[in-house]
C-alpha positions, 0 to 999 in steps of 0.5 A: 500500500502506498504511503499516506500523504498529509493534507497540504497546499500544492501550488497557487496563483492569483490574477486581477482582471478588469471588464472582460467576457473571459479570463485565464489563470495558470497553476502548477502543482507537484503531486497528482490526485490534487483537488484544484479550487478556483475562487472568482470574486466580482464587483458588479451590478448583477441580480443577486443569486445569478451566476457570474461564470457560465463555464470553466475549462482548462488545458489539462481537460479537467472536469470542473463543477460549481461548489458555491456562490454568494453575493451581497448587493447594495441598494444601488445595485452594485455588489460583491460576488464570489463563486467557487469551482473545483476539479480533481487533477489525476496528473501533475499540472504544469502551467495549466491554463484555466479559462473562465467564461463570464455571464454578461451582466444585465442593464446598461449599454455594452461596449468594447471598453466594458463588455460586461456592462456595470462590472468593475472586474475582480480577482481570480485565485486558484490553489491545489490541495494534495492528500484529499479524498478524491472521491469525496473531497469536501466535508460531508456536512450539508451546511458547508460551504457557509457564507456571511455577508455584511453591508456597511452604508453609509460611508463614513463610517463604513464597516464596524465589523471585519469579515468573519464566518462561523462554520462546523467542520464535522471530520478529523484531518481537514484543511479549513479555508476561508475566502473574503471579498469586499467593496470598494477595493481600496482597503490594504491587504488583509491579515489571516486569522490566528492559526491560519496562513494566507494563500493569496491576498489583494486589496479586494479579496483574500484566501486563508487556510489551516490544516486541522488534524483533530476533531473540532468539538464546537463551532469554528469562527474564522476571519480576517483583520483589515488595517482599515475598514472605514472605507469598506461598504460591504463584505462577504466571507465564505468558509469551507473544509476539505477532507483528507484521504482515509487511505494511502495515496500515491506520491 
């Protein structure tokens, strides 16, 4: 039987994009049988609950599926949106190019300068996780992923709370991760919660993670610290967990 590999981060990347109907991001990994998680944040004028991404494909030919979407909208229609997509990579990835096709927003006048109408762009963040249960990579708790949202008008004073979410991982040996997105994108980069490490961070979004080897007996609250929240008028935070393989996985 092959040796068991512990849960660990395996490659990551980040791209900031403007108004476009498609966007690409690359990732390189060191192990096969990785879980690849793609997080796409968007600052846009879009109906709440609508999908920002119509399809995801990549040069390795992986099979992509939507994991979760969440958003928070202000009274003027502008909002922050986040979508999670994932795939299992049976092989090591070398500069794998992942392409997202975006759904055009409604309203406004489409133009070459702004083909997505009221969209202001956002961030793409991708990371790989090795040592996962490839048949069932995520925590089986049906309440996960979980999202928390907060609108903070007027500006000033802006947000008096920082991005956080409470979740209940149900298994031992899990990689817990949190994703936050905020508007506007003028706040300096976020700091990860205690016991967590940043995967990627930008002025408008960030991802953190921690490998939890023991059983979590109670709810877990994770979040980010912002150096200034007075100019932030809305944020959203997503919490999720990846479970490790119960069997040996080949290296």
